C-alpha positions as CSV (number, residue, x, y, z in Angstrom):
1,M,-33.2,42.0,-114.6
2,Y,-32.5,38.5,-114.9
3,I,-32.0,36.6,-118.6
4,N,-33.3,33.4,-119.6
5,R,-32.2,30.6,-122.2
6,R,-34.9,31.8,-124.6
7,F,-33.5,34.9,-124.4
8,Y,-30.1,33.4,-125.7
9,I,-31.6,31.6,-128.4
10,A,-33.4,34.1,-129.9
11,V,-29.8,36.4,-130.0
12,L,-28.5,33.8,-131.5
13,L,-31.0,33.2,-134.3
14,V,-30.6,37.0,-135.1
15,V,-27.1,36.8,-135.5
16,F,-27.5,34.5,-137.8
17,C,-29.8,36.1,-139.9
18,F,-27.5,38.9,-140.1
19,I,-24.6,36.4,-140.9
20,S,-26.4,35.3,-143.6
21,G,-27.3,38.4,-144.6
22,F,-24.5,39.0,-146.3
23,K,-25.2,37.2,-149.0
24,S,-28.9,37.4,-148.8
25,P,-30.4,41.5,-148.7
26,F,-33.8,40.1,-147.5
27,L,-32.3,37.2,-144.6
28,F,-30.5,41.2,-143.7
29,T,-33.8,43.1,-143.7
30,L,-35.6,40.6,-141.6
31,A,-32.7,40.4,-139.5
32,L,-33.4,44.2,-138.8
33,F,-36.9,43.1,-138.1
34,L,-36.4,40.2,-135.9
35,L,-33.8,42.7,-133.4
36,L,-36.9,45.2,-133.4
37,G,-39.2,42.8,-132.7
38,L,-37.2,41.3,-129.6
39,I,-36.6,44.4,-128.3
40,L,-40.4,45.4,-128.1
41,I,-41.0,41.6,-126.9
42,I,-38.2,42.4,-124.1
43,A,-39.5,45.5,-123.1
44,Y,-43.6,43.9,-122.8
45,E,-42.3,41.6,-120.6
46,A,-40.3,43.9,-118.6
47,F,-43.3,46.1,-118.1
48,L,-45.2,43.4,-117.1
49,L,-43.2,41.9,-114.8
50,Y,-41.9,45.1,-113.4
51,N,-45.8,46.7,-111.8
52,K,-45.3,48.3,-108.9
53,N,-48.4,46.5,-108.0
54,S,-47.7,42.5,-108.8
55,K,-44.5,40.6,-106.8
56,V,-44.4,37.3,-105.6
57,S,-43.7,36.7,-101.9
58,A,-42.6,33.9,-100.3
59,V,-42.5,32.4,-96.3
60,R,-40.8,29.8,-94.8
61,V,-42.4,27.3,-92.5
62,C,-41.3,25.0,-90.2
63,E,-40.0,23.9,-86.3
64,D,-37.9,26.2,-84.2
65,R,-36.1,22.9,-83.5
66,F,-34.9,19.6,-85.7
67,S,-34.4,16.0,-84.8
68,N,-31.0,14.8,-85.2
69,G,-30.4,11.8,-87.9
70,D,-34.2,12.4,-88.8
71,E,-36.0,13.5,-91.6
72,N,-37.4,17.2,-91.0
73,E,-40.2,18.6,-93.1
74,I,-39.8,22.0,-94.5
75,Q,-42.7,24.3,-96.1
76,I,-42.9,26.9,-98.4
77,H,-45.6,28.8,-98.9
78,I,-46.5,30.9,-102.3
79,D,-48.2,33.5,-103.3
80,S,-48.3,35.3,-106.3
81,T,-50.4,38.9,-107.1
82,F,-49.6,38.8,-111.3
83,P,-52.9,39.3,-112.6
84,F,-51.5,37.0,-115.3
85,S,-49.9,33.5,-115.0
86,V,-46.6,33.5,-113.8
87,N,-43.1,30.5,-114.3
88,L,-41.0,30.7,-110.8
89,E,-37.9,29.1,-110.2
90,V,-37.4,28.8,-106.3
91,I,-34.5,29.1,-104.9
92,D,-34.2,28.4,-100.5
93,E,-31.1,29.1,-98.7
94,I,-30.3,26.3,-96.7
95,P,-27.6,26.2,-94.1
96,D,-24.6,25.8,-95.8
97,V,-23.8,22.4,-93.8
98,F,-26.1,20.6,-95.7
99,Q,-24.0,20.9,-98.7
100,Y,-27.2,20.3,-100.6
101,R,-27.7,21.3,-104.1
102,K,-31.5,20.6,-104.7
103,T,-33.7,23.3,-103.4
104,L,-34.8,24.7,-106.6
105,F,-38.1,24.0,-107.4
106,K,-39.8,24.9,-110.7
107,L,-43.6,26.1,-111.0
108,S,-46.4,27.9,-112.8
109,L,-48.9,30.2,-110.8
110,E,-51.8,31.2,-112.3
111,A,-53.1,35.0,-111.8
112,K,-52.9,36.0,-107.6
113,E,-52.5,31.9,-106.7
114,S,-50.5,30.4,-103.8
115,K,-49.3,27.2,-103.5
116,R,-46.9,25.7,-101.1
117,L,-44.0,23.7,-101.8
118,T,-42.3,20.7,-99.2
119,Y,-39.4,19.8,-98.7
120,Q,-37.3,17.4,-96.3
121,L,-33.5,18.0,-94.6
122,R,-32.4,15.9,-92.6
123,P,-29.1,16.8,-90.4
124,V,-26.8,14.7,-88.6
125,K,-25.0,16.9,-86.6
126,R,-25.9,19.1,-83.3
127,G,-26.4,22.7,-83.5
128,A,-27.5,25.3,-84.7
129,Y,-28.7,25.9,-88.2
130,H,-29.0,29.2,-90.2
131,F,-31.6,29.2,-93.1
132,G,-31.3,32.5,-95.2
133,L,-33.7,33.9,-97.9
134,I,-36.0,32.7,-100.4
135,N,-35.0,33.5,-103.6
136,V,-38.1,33.5,-106.5
137,F,-37.4,34.2,-110.1
138,V,-40.5,35.2,-111.8
139,S,-41.0,34.8,-115.4
140,T,-44.0,35.7,-118.2
141,R,-45.0,32.5,-120.5
142,I,-42.7,34.7,-123.1
143,G,-39.9,33.5,-120.7
144,L,-36.7,35.9,-122.0
145,I,-36.7,37.4,-118.8
146,N,-36.4,37.0,-115.4
147,R,-37.2,39.1,-112.0
148,K,-36.0,38.4,-108.7
149,F,-37.4,38.9,-105.6
150,K,-35.7,38.1,-102.1
151,T,-38.6,37.1,-99.7
152,G,-38.9,35.6,-96.6
153,S,-36.5,36.0,-93.7
154,P,-33.7,34.5,-91.9
155,Y,-34.4,32.0,-89.4
156,S,-32.5,30.0,-87.4
157,V,-33.2,26.5,-85.6
158,K,-30.9,24.7,-82.8
159,V,-31.1,20.6,-84.0
160,Y,-31.9,18.1,-80.6
161,P,-31.1,14.5,-80.2
162,S,-34.0,12.6,-82.2
163,Y,-37.0,13.2,-80.8
164,L,-39.5,12.8,-83.4
165,R,-39.3,8.8,-83.0
166,L,-40.6,9.1,-79.2
167,R,-43.9,9.0,-80.1
168,Q,-43.0,5.6,-82.3
169,Y,-40.8,4.0,-79.5
170,E,-43.7,4.9,-76.5
171,L,-45.6,2.8,-78.4
172,M,-43.5,0.1,-79.0
173,A,-42.8,0.1,-75.7
174,I,-46.1,-0.3,-74.1
175,S,-47.2,-3.0,-76.2
176,N,-43.5,-4.9,-76.1
177,K,-43.3,-4.7,-79.9
178,L,-39.6,-4.2,-79.9
179,T,-38.8,-7.6,-78.2
180,A,-38.5,-10.5,-80.6
181,S,-40.1,-12.7,-78.0
182,G,-43.2,-10.5,-77.2
183,M,-42.1,-10.6,-73.4
184,K,-44.5,-8.9,-71.3
185,K,-44.7,-7.2,-67.8
186,I,-43.9,-9.3,-64.9
187,R,-45.8,-8.7,-61.4
188,R,-45.8,-10.8,-58.8
189,I,-48.1,-10.3,-55.7
190,G,-46.1,-10.1,-52.6
191,Q,-44.4,-9.2,-49.6
192,Q,-42.5,-6.0,-51.7
193,L,-41.6,-2.5,-51.5
194,E,-44.6,-0.4,-53.6
195,L,-48.5,-0.7,-52.5
196,E,-50.4,-1.5,-55.1
197,H,-54.2,-1.3,-54.2
198,I,-55.7,-2.2,-50.7
199,K,-58.9,-4.9,-51.2
200,E,-61.3,-6.8,-49.4
201,Y,-59.5,-9.9,-47.5
202,V,-60.7,-13.3,-48.6
203,K,-59.6,-16.8,-47.2
204,G,-56.3,-17.4,-48.7
205,D,-54.5,-13.6,-47.9
206,D,-51.7,-13.1,-45.8
207,Y,-52.9,-12.2,-42.8
208,R,-49.4,-10.1,-42.3
209,T,-50.4,-8.1,-44.9
210,I,-53.7,-6.7,-43.4
211,N,-54.0,-2.9,-43.3
212,W,-55.6,-2.1,-39.7
213,K,-56.4,1.4,-40.7
214,A,-58.9,0.6,-43.4
215,T,-60.1,-2.1,-41.2
216,A,-61.1,0.1,-38.8
217,R,-62.7,2.8,-41.7
218,R,-64.7,-0.1,-43.5
219,S,-65.7,-2.3,-40.2
220,Q,-64.3,-5.9,-42.5
221,L,-60.5,-6.8,-42.8
222,M,-58.4,-5.2,-45.8
223,V,-55.5,-6.1,-47.0
224,N,-52.6,-4.5,-48.8
225,I,-51.9,-5.8,-52.1
226,F,-47.9,-5.0,-52.9
227,Q,-46.4,-5.7,-56.7
228,D,-42.4,-5.2,-57.3
229,E,-41.2,-2.0,-57.0
230,R,-40.7,-0.6,-60.5
231,A,-39.2,2.4,-59.9
232,Q,-35.7,1.8,-60.6
233,N,-32.7,3.8,-61.5
234,V,-31.6,3.5,-65.5
235,Y,-28.6,6.0,-66.4
236,N,-27.2,6.4,-69.4
237,L,-23.6,6.2,-69.6
238,I,-22.1,8.2,-72.8
239,D,-18.4,8.1,-73.6
240,K,-17.7,11.4,-75.7
241,G,-14.3,9.8,-76.2
242,R,-11.6,10.0,-79.7
243,T,-12.8,6.2,-80.9
244,M,-16.8,7.6,-80.6
245,Q,-16.2,10.1,-83.4
246,S,-16.5,7.4,-86.2
247,A,-18.8,7.8,-88.6
248,S,-21.7,5.7,-90.1
249,N,-24.2,7.3,-92.9
250,R,-22.8,10.8,-92.3
251,M,-23.5,10.5,-88.4
252,T,-21.1,9.8,-85.7
253,L,-21.5,7.7,-83.1
254,L,-21.7,9.9,-80.3
255,D,-24.5,11.2,-82.3
256,Y,-26.0,7.4,-82.6
257,S,-25.7,6.9,-78.6
258,I,-27.0,10.4,-77.9
259,N,-30.4,9.5,-79.9
260,A,-30.5,6.4,-78.2
261,S,-30.0,7.3,-75.0
262,L,-32.6,10.0,-75.0
263,A,-34.9,7.0,-76.3
264,L,-34.3,4.9,-73.9
265,S,-34.5,7.6,-71.3
266,F,-38.5,8.0,-72.5
267,V,-38.7,4.0,-72.4
268,S,-38.1,4.2,-69.5
269,M,-39.8,6.5,-67.3
270,I,-42.8,5.3,-69.3
271,K,-42.1,1.6,-67.6
272,G,-42.3,3.3,-64.3
273,D,-38.3,4.0,-64.0
274,K,-36.3,7.0,-63.0
275,A,-34.1,7.5,-66.0
276,G,-30.6,9.3,-65.5
277,L,-27.6,10.5,-67.4
278,L,-23.7,10.8,-67.1
279,T,-21.4,12.1,-70.4
280,F,-17.6,11.4,-69.9
281,E,-14.2,11.8,-71.8
282,K,-10.8,13.0,-69.2
283,K,-13.4,13.0,-66.1
284,Y,-17.0,13.4,-66.1
285,E,-18.9,16.6,-68.0
286,T,-22.3,15.8,-67.1
287,I,-23.9,14.1,-64.5
288,L,-28.0,14.3,-64.4
289,P,-29.5,12.5,-61.2
290,A,-32.4,10.0,-61.9
291,S,-35.3,10.9,-61.2
292,R,-39.0,10.8,-62.7
293,H,-40.1,14.3,-62.7
294,A,-42.5,15.8,-65.5
295,D,-39.8,18.2,-66.4
296,Q,-36.9,15.6,-66.2
297,M,-37.4,14.5,-70.3
298,H,-36.8,18.0,-70.8
299,Q,-33.6,18.3,-68.8
300,I,-32.1,15.2,-70.4
301,L,-32.8,17.0,-74.2
302,D,-31.0,19.8,-73.5
303,A,-28.3,18.2,-71.6
304,L,-27.8,15.7,-74.7
305,Y,-27.8,19.2,-76.8
306,K,-24.6,20.9,-75.3
307,Q,-22.5,17.7,-75.4
308,Q,-19.5,18.2,-77.8
309,T,-15.9,16.2,-77.6
310,T,-12.4,17.1,-77.3
311,F,-11.3,14.4,-79.0
312,A,-9.8,13.2,-76.1
313,E,-8.7,9.0,-74.7
314,T,-11.4,8.1,-72.3
315,D,-10.7,7.5,-68.7
316,Y,-12.3,4.9,-67.6
317,S,-11.2,5.4,-63.4
318,S,-12.4,8.7,-63.2
319,L,-16.1,7.0,-64.5
320,Y,-15.8,4.8,-61.7
321,A,-15.0,7.1,-59.0
322,C,-17.6,9.5,-60.6
323,V,-20.3,6.9,-60.1
324,K,-19.2,5.3,-57.4
325,K,-19.6,8.6,-54.7
326,N,-23.0,9.8,-57.4
327,I,-25.1,6.6,-57.8
328,T,-25.1,4.7,-54.5
329,Q,-28.1,2.9,-55.5
330,R,-28.0,-0.2,-57.2
331,S,-29.2,0.8,-61.1
332,L,-29.2,-0.2,-64.5
333,L,-26.1,1.4,-66.3
334,L,-25.5,1.5,-70.3
335,V,-22.2,2.3,-71.1
336,Y,-22.0,3.7,-74.8
337,S,-18.6,3.5,-75.8
338,N,-16.1,1.5,-78.7
339,F,-13.6,-0.9,-78.5
340,D,-12.0,-2.0,-81.5
341,T,-9.7,-5.0,-80.3
342,V,-9.7,-7.0,-76.9
343,K,-6.4,-4.8,-75.7
344,A,-8.5,-1.7,-75.9
345,M,-10.9,-3.2,-74.0
346,Q,-8.7,-5.0,-71.4
347,R,-7.4,-1.5,-70.1
348,Q,-10.9,-0.6,-69.0
349,L,-11.7,-4.1,-68.0
350,V,-10.7,-4.0,-64.4
351,Y,-12.9,-0.7,-63.8
352,L,-15.7,-2.2,-65.8
353,R,-15.6,-5.6,-63.2
354,M,-15.7,-3.0,-60.2
355,L,-18.8,-1.1,-61.7
356,A,-20.9,-4.3,-62.2
357,K,-20.1,-5.7,-58.5
358,Q,-22.6,-2.7,-57.7
359,H,-24.7,-2.4,-60.8
360,T,-25.8,-4.4,-63.3
361,V,-23.9,-2.9,-66.3
362,V,-24.2,-3.6,-70.3
363,V,-21.5,-2.3,-72.4
364,I,-22.6,-0.9,-75.8
365,F,-20.3,-1.1,-78.5
366,F,-20.3,-1.2,-82.4
367,E,-20.0,-3.2,-85.6
368,N,-18.0,-1.8,-88.1
369,T,-20.6,-2.5,-91.1
370,G,-18.1,-0.6,-93.5
371,L,-16.0,-4.3,-93.4
372,S,-19.3,-6.9,-94.2
373,D,-18.8,-6.2,-98.2
374,L,-14.9,-6.9,-97.7
375,I,-16.0,-10.3,-96.0
376,E,-18.6,-11.0,-98.3
377,K,-16.8,-10.6,-102.2
378,E,-15.1,-13.3,-102.9
379,P,-11.3,-12.2,-103.5
380,V,-9.5,-12.1,-106.8
381,T,-6.0,-10.7,-105.8
382,K,-3.3,-11.5,-103.3
383,L,-4.6,-7.6,-101.8
384,E,-8.2,-8.0,-101.8
385,T,-7.6,-11.7,-100.0
386,Y,-5.5,-9.8,-97.8
387,E,-8.3,-7.2,-96.9
388,K,-10.5,-9.9,-96.3
389,V,-8.6,-11.3,-93.9
390,I,-8.0,-8.5,-91.9
391,A,-11.4,-7.8,-92.4
392,E,-12.4,-11.2,-91.2
393,K,-9.8,-10.5,-87.7
394,L,-11.5,-7.2,-87.1
395,V,-15.1,-9.0,-87.1
396,N,-13.8,-11.8,-85.2
397,E,-11.9,-9.4,-82.0
398,K,-14.9,-7.8,-81.7
399,R,-17.0,-11.2,-80.8
400,L,-14.1,-12.0,-78.3
401,I,-14.7,-9.0,-76.7
402,V,-18.2,-9.9,-76.1
403,R,-16.7,-13.2,-74.7
404,K,-14.2,-11.3,-72.0
405,L,-17.1,-9.3,-70.8
406,R,-19.2,-12.6,-70.4
407,Q,-16.5,-14.2,-68.8
408,N,-16.2,-11.3,-66.3
409,N,-20.4,-10.6,-65.7
410,V,-20.9,-7.3,-67.5
411,L,-23.2,-7.3,-70.4
412,S,-23.3,-6.3,-73.8
413,I,-24.7,-5.3,-76.7
414,L,-22.8,-5.8,-79.8
415,T,-25.0,-3.7,-82.9
416,S,-24.5,-1.6,-85.8
417,P,-25.0,2.2,-85.5
418,E,-28.1,2.1,-87.5
419,K,-29.7,-0.7,-84.8
420,L,-28.5,0.7,-82.1
421,T,-31.5,2.2,-80.7
422,T,-33.7,-0.5,-80.9
423,D,-31.2,-2.8,-79.8
424,V,-30.9,-1.0,-76.6
425,I,-34.5,-0.7,-75.8
426,N,-35.0,-4.4,-76.3
427,K,-32.3,-4.8,-73.8
428,Y,-33.5,-3.1,-71.3
429,L,-37.5,-4.5,-71.5
430,D,-36.0,-7.8,-71.4
431,L,-33.9,-7.1,-68.2
432,K,-36.5,-5.8,-66.9
433,A,-39.0,-8.8,-67.5
434,R,-36.1,-10.8,-65.8
435,N,-36.1,-8.9,-62.5
436,M,-32.1,-8.6,-63.8
437,F,-31.8,-5.3,-61.9
């Protein structure tokens, strides 16, 4: 049995009457009747609430996996067998990692009524999350006491890289709505590597494309029509080192990169390319050869889910050795990393240049979104002036890194973590439309 606020108000009223009864016998007598009435009412409400045939049950309904960085919906289905209307307070025991205190729901149910509650959670870290029980506090319209029901059951979900938006990116990729210029797919007919279809010969067709087997079967000249080979390799190379553990909106740069890699792999396979994955730190950790197999996205999703870091310094020499050994065909390499200064980038530039000789390399690194407020704010004190100057210097360092990479034939994307996925897919569609890999 749990006591409500109304109970304390009623007790205070009785106590006040008892205290006033020292001066007035009438008030003392009234206080005795009020106390007796309060006891009878509590007994009556307890009788109603603790009826063996009446109870409230709740069931939590959600997916067995959550999408990292996205809003995931959880539903609670509540059923009452009480033959009268009741007031409920529902507390769901959500995973501790959320540090979320808004899962208290207040509602009313009529006799033998059912209702559904809905709320959303946004995880910011991959891994296993554990839900506890659902606590339901039931009171009558009197509202002096509660009866507690522990219902539902413990439940675990796995938080995977962001997969909820894949359908959205699929639709955007098909129509190329992600690109500001509205580029469309380029197809050139000629002596290319991939056969598109066979058609009847018409005057002007290249006689070297005649398909003699089809001609013999149809008893008329048939020619092959080719298109540019589309199934090219697209690799996401993810740096798991110390610099990727910086956070924006409570999610690390590593997790933003993992989400973008999953989305780009999905879009590239829709576009007819092969998607692959490589993660590295002090040495390369995971390598998944580029492929278009039906289960490739499942393999990429599982591989990304398991990625962890030791907060070590990144070794680009081991990355270069791994790429040279395992990626022999010219590919598009998207390197997710983070450089804060030109010197930090120049230490790795020699390996990026060697990679760029064999592949199309795009280095992706991040703006410091926390500096924009400092730059835009007009300084008043000397300290604010110093802070603004330092912030501008750091922003200029990022721009200088872009310029240095371009001078060494290395493409780059400087973006905010929140815009990473869109900017990466835009870059891929742009490069593909211009046949740059």
